[in-house]
MMTF fields as JSON, N, C-alpha, C and O atoms, coordinates in Angstrom:
{
  "mmtfVersion": "1.0.0",
  "mmtfProducer": "UNKNOWN",
  "numBonds": 331,
  "numAtoms": 332,
  "numGroups": 83,
  "numChains": 1,
  "numModels": 1,
  "chainsPerModel": [1],
  "groupsPerChain": [83],
  "chainIdList": ["A"],
  "bondAtomList": [4, 2, 8, 6, 12, 10, 16, 14, 20, 18, 24, 22, 28, 26, 32, 30, 36, 34, 40, 38, 44, 42, 48, 46, 52, 50, 56, 54, 60, 58, 64, 62, 68, 66, 72, 70, 76, 74, 80, 78, 84, 82, 88, 86, 92, 90, 96, 94, 100, 98, 104, 102, 108, 106, 112, 110, 116, 114, 120, 118, 124, 122, 128, 126, 132, 130, 136, 134, 140, 138, 144, 142, 148, 146, 152, 150, 156, 154, 160, 158, 164, 162, 168, 166, 172, 170, 176, 174, 180, 178, 184, 182, 188, 186, 192, 190, 196, 194, 200, 198, 204, 202, 208, 206, 212, 210, 216, 214, 220, 218, 224, 222, 228, 226, 232, 230, 236, 234, 240, 238, 244, 242, 248, 246, 252, 250, 256, 254, 260, 258, 264, 262, 268, 266, 272, 270, 276, 274, 280, 278, 284, 282, 288, 286, 292, 290, 296, 294, 300, 298, 304, 302, 308, 306, 312, 310, 316, 314, 320, 318, 324, 322, 328, 326],
  "bondOrderList": [1, 1, 1, 1, 1, 1, 1, 1, 1, 1, 1, 1, 1, 1, 1, 1, 1, 1, 1, 1, 1, 1, 1, 1, 1, 1, 1, 1, 1, 1, 1, 1, 1, 1, 1, 1, 1, 1, 1, 1, 1, 1, 1, 1, 1, 1, 1, 1, 1, 1, 1, 1, 1, 1, 1, 1, 1, 1, 1, 1, 1, 1, 1, 1, 1, 1, 1, 1, 1, 1, 1, 1, 1, 1, 1, 1, 1, 1, 1, 1, 1, 1],
  "groupList": [{"groupName": "GLY", "atomNameList": ["N", "CA", "C", "O"], "elementList": ["N", "C", "C", "O"], "formalChargeList": [0, 0, 0, 0], "bondAtomList": [1, 0, 2, 1, 3, 2], "bondOrderList": [1, 1, 2], "singleLetterCode": "G", "chemCompType": "PEPTIDE LINKING"}, {"groupName": "THR", "atomNameList": ["N", "CA", "C", "O"], "elementList": ["N", "C", "C", "O"], "formalChargeList": [0, 0, 0, 0], "bondAtomList": [1, 0, 2, 1, 3, 2], "bondOrderList": [1, 1, 2], "singleLetterCode": "T", "chemCompType": "L-PEPTIDE LINKING"}, {"groupName": "PHE", "atomNameList": ["N", "CA", "C", "O"], "elementList": ["N", "C", "C", "O"], "formalChargeList": [0, 0, 0, 0], "bondAtomList": [1, 0, 2, 1, 3, 2], "bondOrderList": [1, 1, 2], "singleLetterCode": "F", "chemCompType": "L-PEPTIDE LINKING"}, {"groupName": "VAL", "atomNameList": ["N", "CA", "C", "O"], "elementList": ["N", "C", "C", "O"], "formalChargeList": [0, 0, 0, 0], "bondAtomList": [1, 0, 2, 1, 3, 2], "bondOrderList": [1, 1, 2], "singleLetterCode": "V", "chemCompType": "L-PEPTIDE LINKING"}, {"groupName": "ILE", "atomNameList": ["N", "CA", "C", "O"], "elementList": ["N", "C", "C", "O"], "formalChargeList": [0, 0, 0, 0], "bondAtomList": [1, 0, 2, 1, 3, 2], "bondOrderList": [1, 1, 2], "singleLetterCode": "I", "chemCompType": "L-PEPTIDE LINKING"}, {"groupName": "ARG", "atomNameList": ["N", "CA", "C", "O"], "elementList": ["N", "C", "C", "O"], "formalChargeList": [0, 0, 0, 0], "bondAtomList": [1, 0, 2, 1, 3, 2], "bondOrderList": [1, 1, 2], "singleLetterCode": "R", "chemCompType": "L-PEPTIDE LINKING"}, {"groupName": "LYS", "atomNameList": ["N", "CA", "C", "O"], "elementList": ["N", "C", "C", "O"], "formalChargeList": [0, 0, 0, 0], "bondAtomList": [1, 0, 2, 1, 3, 2], "bondOrderList": [1, 1, 2], "singleLetterCode": "K", "chemCompType": "L-PEPTIDE LINKING"}, {"groupName": "ALA", "atomNameList": ["N", "CA", "C", "O"], "elementList": ["N", "C", "C", "O"], "formalChargeList": [0, 0, 0, 0], "bondAtomList": [1, 0, 2, 1, 3, 2], "bondOrderList": [1, 1, 2], "singleLetterCode": "A", "chemCompType": "L-PEPTIDE LINKING"}, {"groupName": "SER", "atomNameList": ["N", "CA", "C", "O"], "elementList": ["N", "C", "C", "O"], "formalChargeList": [0, 0, 0, 0], "bondAtomList": [1, 0, 2, 1, 3, 2], "bondOrderList": [1, 1, 2], "singleLetterCode": "S", "chemCompType": "L-PEPTIDE LINKING"}, {"groupName": "TYR", "atomNameList": ["N", "CA", "C", "O"], "elementList": ["N", "C", "C", "O"], "formalChargeList": [0, 0, 0, 0], "bondAtomList": [1, 0, 2, 1, 3, 2], "bondOrderList": [1, 1, 2], "singleLetterCode": "Y", "chemCompType": "L-PEPTIDE LINKING"}, {"groupName": "ASP", "atomNameList": ["N", "CA", "C", "O"], "elementList": ["N", "C", "C", "O"], "formalChargeList": [0, 0, 0, 0], "bondAtomList": [1, 0, 2, 1, 3, 2], "bondOrderList": [1, 1, 2], "singleLetterCode": "D", "chemCompType": "L-PEPTIDE LINKING"}, {"groupName": "PRO", "atomNameList": ["N", "CA", "C", "O"], "elementList": ["N", "C", "C", "O"], "formalChargeList": [0, 0, 0, 0], "bondAtomList": [1, 0, 2, 1, 3, 2], "bondOrderList": [1, 1, 2], "singleLetterCode": "P", "chemCompType": "L-PEPTIDE LINKING"}, {"groupName": "ASN", "atomNameList": ["N", "CA", "C", "O"], "elementList": ["N", "C", "C", "O"], "formalChargeList": [0, 0, 0, 0], "bondAtomList": [1, 0, 2, 1, 3, 2], "bondOrderList": [1, 1, 2], "singleLetterCode": "N", "chemCompType": "L-PEPTIDE LINKING"}, {"groupName": "LEU", "atomNameList": ["N", "CA", "C", "O"], "elementList": ["N", "C", "C", "O"], "formalChargeList": [0, 0, 0, 0], "bondAtomList": [1, 0, 2, 1, 3, 2], "bondOrderList": [1, 1, 2], "singleLetterCode": "L", "chemCompType": "L-PEPTIDE LINKING"}, {"groupName": "GLU", "atomNameList": ["N", "CA", "C", "O"], "elementList": ["N", "C", "C", "O"], "formalChargeList": [0, 0, 0, 0], "bondAtomList": [1, 0, 2, 1, 3, 2], "bondOrderList": [1, 1, 2], "singleLetterCode": "E", "chemCompType": "L-PEPTIDE LINKING"}, {"groupName": "MET", "atomNameList": ["N", "CA", "C", "O"], "elementList": ["N", "C", "C", "O"], "formalChargeList": [0, 0, 0, 0], "bondAtomList": [1, 0, 2, 1, 3, 2], "bondOrderList": [1, 1, 2], "singleLetterCode": "M", "chemCompType": "L-PEPTIDE LINKING"}, {"groupName": "GLN", "atomNameList": ["N", "CA", "C", "O"], "elementList": ["N", "C", "C", "O"], "formalChargeList": [0, 0, 0, 0], "bondAtomList": [1, 0, 2, 1, 3, 2], "bondOrderList": [1, 1, 2], "singleLetterCode": "Q", "chemCompType": "L-PEPTIDE LINKING"}],
  "groupTypeList": [0, 1, 2, 3, 1, 4, 5, 2, 6, 7, 8, 0, 6, 0, 6, 7, 8, 2, 0, 2, 2, 8, 9, 1, 10, 9, 0, 9, 0, 0, 2, 6, 3, 3, 8, 6, 11, 3, 12, 13, 1, 11, 14, 15, 6, 16, 12, 0, 4, 15, 2, 16, 4, 1, 10, 11, 6, 3, 6, 16, 4, 5, 11, 13, 4, 4, 4, 11, 6, 10, 8, 14, 3, 6, 4, 2, 10, 9, 16, 4, 10, 4, 6],
  "groupIdList": [1, 2, 3, 4, 5, 6, 7, 8, 9, 10, 11, 12, 13, 14, 15, 16, 17, 18, 19, 20, 21, 22, 23, 24, 25, 26, 27, 28, 29, 30, 31, 32, 33, 34, 35, 36, 37, 38, 39, 40, 41, 42, 43, 44, 45, 46, 47, 48, 49, 50, 51, 52, 53, 54, 55, 56, 57, 58, 59, 60, 61, 62, 63, 64, 65, 66, 67, 68, 69, 70, 71, 72, 73, 74, 75, 76, 77, 78, 79, 80, 81, 82, 83],
  "secStructList": [7, 3, 3, 3, 3, 3, 3, 3, 3, 3, 3, 3, 3, 1, 3, 3, 3, 3, 3, 3, 3, 3, 3, 3, 6, 6, 3, 3, 3, 3, 3, 3, 3, 7, 1, 7, 7, 3, 3, 7, 7, 1, 1, 7, 3, 3, 3, 3, 3, 3, 3, 3, 3, 7, 7, 6, 6, 3, 3, 3, 3, 3, 3, 3, 3, 3, 7, 7, 6, 6, 7, 3, 3, 3, 3, 3, 3, 3, 3, 3, 3, 3, 7],
  "xCoordList": [17.066, 15.781, 15.484, 16.383, 14.401, 14.043, 13.101, 12.192, 13.301, 12.471, 11.899, 12.444, 10.635, 9.582, 9.201, 8.917, 9.147, 8.527, 7.301, 7.416, 6.126, 4.822, 4.638, 4.348, 4.742, 4.09, 2.941, 2.899, 2.16, 0.995, 0.279, 0.461, -0.455, -1.452, -2.8, -3.244, -3.465, -4.864, -5.775, -5.411, -7.032, -8.18, -9.542, -9.576, -10.48, -11.662, -12.439, -12.318, -13.117, -13.743, -13.619, -13.505, -13.67, -13.674, -12.146, -11.285, -11.853, -10.502, -10.046, -10.879, -8.872, -8.238, -7.027, -6.32, -6.798, -5.449, -4.552, -5.003, -3.399, -2.708, -1.684, -1.228, -1.321, -0.556, -0.138, 0.058, -0.031, 0.687, 0.325, 0.094, 0.304, 0.193, 1.61, 2.187, 2.122, 3.584, 3.535, 2.494, 4.452, 4.721, 6.152, 7.039, 6.236, 7.476, 7.499, 6.63, 8.562, 8.915, 7.953, 7.673, 7.448, 6.443, 4.906, 3.979, 4.748, 3.455, 3.148, 3.999, 1.69, 1.073, 1.61, 1.645, 2.067, 2.582, 1.596, 1.782, 0.407, -0.27, -0.388, 0.194, -1.314, -1.183, -0.978, -1.049, -0.756, -0.284, -0.541, -0.031, -1.377, -1.571, -0.391, 0.245, 0.003, 1.356, 1.042, 2.013, -0.105, -0.363, -1.488, -2.313, -1.543, -2.762, -3.865, -3.535, -4.957, -6.012, -5.485, -4.975, -5.684, -5.277, -6.522, -7.492, -6.523, -7.878, -7.822, -6.954, -8.914, -9.211, -9.774, -10.595, -9.31, -9.953, -10.453, -10.023, -11.283, -11.384, -10.318, -10.38, -9.213, -8.199, -7.035, -6.773, -6.547, -5.439, -4.249, -3.893, -3.712, -2.682, -1.652, -1.922, -0.314, 0.779, 0.829, 0.705, 0.999, 1.164, 2.438, 2.833, 2.874, 3.883, 3.99, 3.736, 4.413, 4.39, 5.723, 6.007, 6.396, 7.801, 7.726, 7.415, 8.055, 7.922, 9.337, 10.104, 9.342, 10.702, 9.812, 8.833, 10.282, 9.835, 11.136, 12.327, 10.694, 11.969, 12.128, 13.141, 10.973, 11.072, 11.867, 11.29, 13.259, 14.194, 13.19, 13.542, 12.366, 11.693, 10.786, 10.277, 10.545, 9.412, 10.053, 10.846, 9.842, 10.164, 9.567, 10.231, 8.2, 7.414, 6.187, 5.61, 5.909, 4.72, 3.727, 3.997, 2.42, 1.239, 0.835, 0.946, 0.39, -0.037, -1.487, -2.206, -1.717, -3.168, -3.867, -3.248, -5.046, -5.683, -7.061, -7.85, -7.26, -8.382, -9.434, -9.23, -10.501, -11.455, -12.759, -13.414, -13.04, -14.099, -15.465, -15.378, -16.56, -17.957, -18.112, -17.713, -18.637, -19.16, -17.922, -18.038, -16.753, -15.444, -15.299, -15.859, -14.635, -14.066, -12.778, -12.51, -11.917, -10.699, -10.018, -10.095, -9.421, -8.839, -7.474, -6.978, -6.546, -5.161, -4.368, -4.724, -3.611, -2.841, -1.295, -0.933, -0.38, 0.993, 1.569, 2.573, 0.948, 1.259, 2.888, 3.254, 3.841, 5.159, 5.633, 5.687, 6.015, 6.551, 8.236, 8.647, 8.927, 10.316, 10.608, 10.131, 11.474, 11.696, 13.292, 13.928, 13.862, 15.363, 15.735, 16.923],
  "yCoordList": [7.602, 7.602, 6.631, 5.85, 6.585, 5.679, 4.498, 4.769, 3.461, 2.226, 1.669, 1.366, 1.595, 1.06, -0.258, -0.447, -1.424, -2.635, -3.033, -3.179, -3.199, -3.517, -5.032, -5.358, -5.851, -7.323, -7.679, -7.367, -8.243, -8.765, -9.899, -10.242, -10.419, -11.7, -11.064, -10.278, -11.455, -10.946, -11.917, -12.847, -11.768, -12.733, -11.565, -10.505, -12.029, -11.33, -11.527, -12.54, -10.499, -10.561, -8.979, -7.899, -9.189, -7.943, -7.473, -8.319, -6.309, -5.88, -4.733, -4.039, -4.57, -3.586, -2.967, -3.681, -1.733, -0.984, -0.735, -0.765, -0.521, 0.008, 1.062, 1.095, 1.972, 3.231, 3.589, 2.857, 4.828, 5.559, 7.031, 7.7, 7.441, 8.938, 9.399, 8.691, 10.381, 10.824, 12.03, 12.681, 12.456, 13.437, 13.688, 12.874, 15.201, 15.83, 16.544, 16.386, 17.291, 18.159, 19.416, 20.026, 19.631, 20.694, 20.123, 20.863, 18.939, 18.268, 17.404, 16.795, 17.363, 16.25, 16.574, 17.7, 15.261, 15.403, 15.129, 15.571, 14.324, 13.879, 12.211, 11.453, 11.871, 10.298, 9.765, 10.498, 8.598, 8.169, 6.453, 5.676, 6.155, 4.749, 4.225, 4.902, 3.147, 2.368, 1.177, 0.492, 0.602, -0.794, -0.842, 0.07, -1.923, -2.219, -2.845, -3.427, -2.712, -3.285, -4.911, -5.649, -5.221, -6.648, -7.144, -6.611, -8.468, -9.247, -10.344, -11.204, -10.102, -10.572, -12.08, -12.278, -12.981, -14.364, -14.934, -14.534, -15.777, -16.241, -16.962, -17.278, -17.319, -18.144, -16.826, -15.865, -17.217, -16.065, -16.222, -17.327, -15.057, -15.045, -13.965, -12.934, -14.461, -13.436, -12.514, -12.902, -11.286, -10.065, -9.03, -8.793, -8.59, -7.611, -6.592, -6.865, -5.312, -4.074, -3.356, -2.95, -3.252, -2.169, -1.054, -1.166, 0.196, 1.34, 2.353, 2.106, 3.244, 4.208, 5.558, 5.897, 6.147, 7.722, 8.571, 8.347, 9.398, 10.033, 11.631, 12.332, 11.906, 13.085, 13.266, 13.068, 13.663, 13.481, 14.259, 13.939, 14.929, 15.562, 14.73, 15.121, 13.536, 12.7, 11.963, 11.091, 12.164, 11.659, 10.283, 9.315, 10.332, 9.179, 8.969, 9.874, 7.678, 7.346, 6.631, 6.162, 6.554, 5.889, 4.932, 5.386, 3.668, 2.835, 3.295, 3.798, 3.079, 3.484, 2.168, 1.595, 1.821, 0.917, 1.488, 2.064, 1.28, 1.854, 0.592, -0.18, 0.52, -0.724, -0.046, 0.792, -0.616, 0.015, -0.734, -1.739, -0.048, -0.482, -1.886, -2.282, -2.72, -4.208, -4.882, -5.985, -4.627, -5.44, -5.558, -4.732, -6.458, -6.569, -7.293, -8.112, -6.927, -7.432, -7.741, -6.945, -8.815, -9.251, -9.197, -9.899, -8.403, -8.356, -8.928, -8.548, -9.565, -10.349, -10.068, -9.789, -10.124, -10.164, -9.031, -9.169, -7.949, -6.518, -6.247, -6.248, -6.018, -5.727, -4.608, -4.793, -3.412, -2.494, -2.094, -1.621, -2.235, -1.604, -0.576, -0.49, 0.371, 1.565, 1.723, 1.831, 1.724, 1.698, 2.806, 3.041],
  "zCoordList": [-4.073, -3.713, -2.605, -2.292, -2.012, -0.852, -1.421, -2.205, -1.087, -1.611, -0.394, 0.667, -0.786, 0.105, -0.295, -1.478, 0.732, 0.2, 1.094, 2.311, 0.418, 1.612, 1.384, 0.233, 2.164, 1.993, 2.891, 4.081, 2.357, 3.341, 2.733, 1.565, 3.461, 3.077, 2.949, 3.786, 1.812, 1.722, 1.29, 0.57, 1.703, 1.122, 1.062, 1.687, 0.247, 0.317, -1.278, -1.968, -1.591, -2.872, -3.643, -3.063, -4.899, -5.674, -5.78, -6.023, -5.622, -5.82, -4.876, -4.293, -4.753, -3.762, -4.503, -5.214, -4.355, -4.663, -3.32, -2.175, -3.628, -2.469, -2.895, -4.038, -1.871, -1.969, -0.653, 0.318, -0.767, 0.635, 0.639, -0.369, 1.851, 1.95, 2.433, 3.258, 2.036, 2.442, 3.242, 3.158, 4.0, 5.052, 4.858, 4.6, 5.058, 4.741, 6.205, 7.062, 6.318, 7.509, 7.733, 8.764, 6.097, 6.427, 6.346, 6.018, 6.628, 6.61, 5.502, 4.854, 5.268, 4.463, 3.002, 2.505, 2.337, 1.073, 0.015, -1.119, 0.357, -0.619, -0.582, 0.194, -1.654, -1.43, -2.94, -3.927, -2.966, -4.404, -4.358, -3.55, -5.343, -5.661, -6.163, -6.971, -5.826, -6.34, -6.68, -6.999, -6.739, -7.369, -8.307, -8.359, -9.076, -10.083, -9.098, -8.065, -9.425, -8.458, -8.091, -8.934, -6.907, -6.687, -6.704, -6.165, -7.498, -7.479, -6.204, -6.053, -5.374, -4.033, -4.356, -5.251, -3.636, -3.476, -1.884, -0.803, -2.082, -0.487, 0.056, 1.244, -0.716, -0.253, -0.032, -0.754, 1.155, 1.519, 0.39, -0.02, -0.033, -0.939, -0.432, 0.183, -0.851, -0.359, -1.37, -2.532, -1.101, -2.034, -1.699, -0.558, -2.652, -2.158, -3.277, -4.45, -2.811, -3.774, -3.455, -2.328, -4.379, -4.147, -5.039, -6.225, -4.377, -5.051, -4.507, -3.576, -5.214, -4.998, -4.729, -5.394, -3.781, -3.15, -3.932, -3.719, -4.7, -5.347, -4.62, -4.634, -4.075, -3.309, -1.896, -0.827, -1.974, -0.655, 0.596, 1.732, 0.549, 1.689, 2.423, 3.473, 1.897, 2.384, 3.498, 3.145, 5.011, 6.082, 6.47, 6.839, 6.333, 6.644, 5.65, 5.046, 5.594, 5.001, 5.83, 6.936, 5.189, 5.994, 4.71, 3.571, 4.927, 3.799, 3.639, 4.503, 2.616, 2.1, 1.273, 0.377, 1.633, 0.921, 0.421, 1.169, -0.856, -1.598, -1.959, -2.895, -1.13, -1.559, -2.048, -1.429, -3.399, -4.301, -3.456, -2.75, -3.708, -3.213, -3.496, -4.591, -2.672, -2.914, -2.923, -3.457, -2.523, -2.333, -0.911, -0.19, -0.438, 0.956, 0.899, 0.021, 1.962, 2.168, 3.563, 4.498, 3.635, 5.016, 4.948, 4.067, 5.8, 5.48, 6.712, 7.827, 6.63, 7.62, 7.395, 6.252, 8.402, 8.355, 7.58, 6.881, 7.706, 7.226, 7.533, 8.708, 6.477, 6.753, 6.001, 4.785, 6.464, 5.712, 5.778, 6.837, 4.959, 5.029, 4.237, 3.105, 4.777, 4.244, 4.276, 5.324, 2.982, 2.941, 2.115, 1.895]
}
């Protein structure tokens, strides 16, 4: 399978979850949430998520951030590795 690592620094309030949209040669493959909700604080914190894509048809991904109502998030130094 393909391993994806997403690293970022985040601050804010409330919670946010992270995932990805996947795309194959045939188009949009759907979205998947890959993290438990991250508790956001006013201090900047380093975060990281690693996951495996088992579908060999996936050719690209797009990051997804889910932010509930009344939460806010600032993200810096976003880095994605796909291996």
